[in-house]
N, C-alpha and C positions, 0 to 999 in steps of 0.2 A: 271635138277636137282632141287629138292625141298629142301629148307633149312627151318628148324623149329627152331624158337627162343623160349626160355623158359621165357615167360612173366607171371607175376602174374595175377590172375583173379581179375577183378575189382569188387568192391562191388556196391550195388544198388545206393548209393549216388554218387559215381564216374561216373556211367553210366548216371545218370540224368544230371550231370554237362556237360558231353560230348554232350548229346542230345540237351541241351539248349544253347550251347556255341555260343557266338557272336564274333565279331572281337577282342574286349578287354574283358577280364574276370578277375574279382577279387574275390578270395575266402578268406573269413575271417572265418576260421573254426578252431576248437580246435586242440590241439596236438593229434597226433596219428590217425587222420582221414584218412590220406593217400594222401596228396597233392603231396608230392615228388614221391610216388609210381605212382600216376596218370601221372606225367611228365615222369618218367623213363619208364613206361610200355606202354604208349599210345601216348602222345603228341609228344615227340621227335623221337622215332623210326619210327612212322608212316610217318612223314614228310621226314626224312632222307632216309628211304627206297623208297620213291617216287622220290628220286633223287634231293631233294631240300636242301637248306642250312638253318640250324636252330641254335639257341643258348640257352644255359642254363646259367643263372646268379644266383650266390649265394652271400650272404652278405660278406663272406670272402673267401680267398683262401682255408683255412682249411675246411670250410663248403662244398666246391665243391668236395673235394677229395673222399668222399663216393659215390657220384653220378657218378663221373668219373669212379671209380672202378666198380660200379654195371653195368653201361652201357657198359663198356669195356668187362665185362663177358657176358652179355646178347647178345651183338652184335658181339661177337668174330667170329662167322662163316661168317659174312658179312663185316668185317672190312678189307679194302684194305691196309690202313696205319693209324698209329696213332702217334702223337707227344706228348710225355710225358711232354716236356718242355713248349710248347705253349698250351697244352690241346686241341688238335683238333683231331677228328676222321674223316677219309674219308672212305666212304663205297663203295662197289663194284657197287652200283647203281648210283654212282656219287654224292650221298648226303653227306653232311658234318654236323657235330655237333661241334660247338665251345663252350668252357666252359670259363666263365669269373667270376671273383670276382668283387664285387662292392666296394672293398677297394679304388679304384680310380674311380671317377665319370665318366671319359671319356673312360672306358674300352669298347672296341667294337665300338667306335665312327667311323662313316663312313662306317660301314658294312651294308649290306642289307640282311635281313633274311625273310624267308617264315613264320617262327614261332619263337617266343621268349618266354621262360619261365623264370619268375623271381620268385625264391623260397625264402621264408622267407623275403620278402621286409621290413617287420616291423623291422627286426633286422639290416638292412643295415643303417648305420648312415648317409650316403650321398645319400640315394635313391632319394630324391626330386631333388637334384642337378643333379644327373645322368639322371633322367627322363627328366628334362628340357633341358639338353645338347642333348640328343638323339632325343627327339620329337620336340624341339623348343617351347614347351608349358609349 
């Protein structure tokens, strides 16, 4: 059985970012470029569909709601279970996507992820503190 997900087409700039990606990648690009679209349509689904665990971090709980809803819609055919309270999706492939807000610097502490997307880090008041807790740097 083949399942087709409805992902948005990436633009040229997004494809270049993916092609040149390294272990850590920081994008400081203007509004409406499509950083969140890149995360939602490529970075997170690809890893989770491969059966790995990944995480999406937003500056606030309110900020992660739209991404949670969009991924819930896109991945609906492959979601095994989802927890609205803890904001976690488990896929039929064994992959998991955790959603965290950076309201608290130690969100997600102690977890191990194959990929982490931090969206709008500049808006997160406690980002530097959270980064130090998670990476020890």
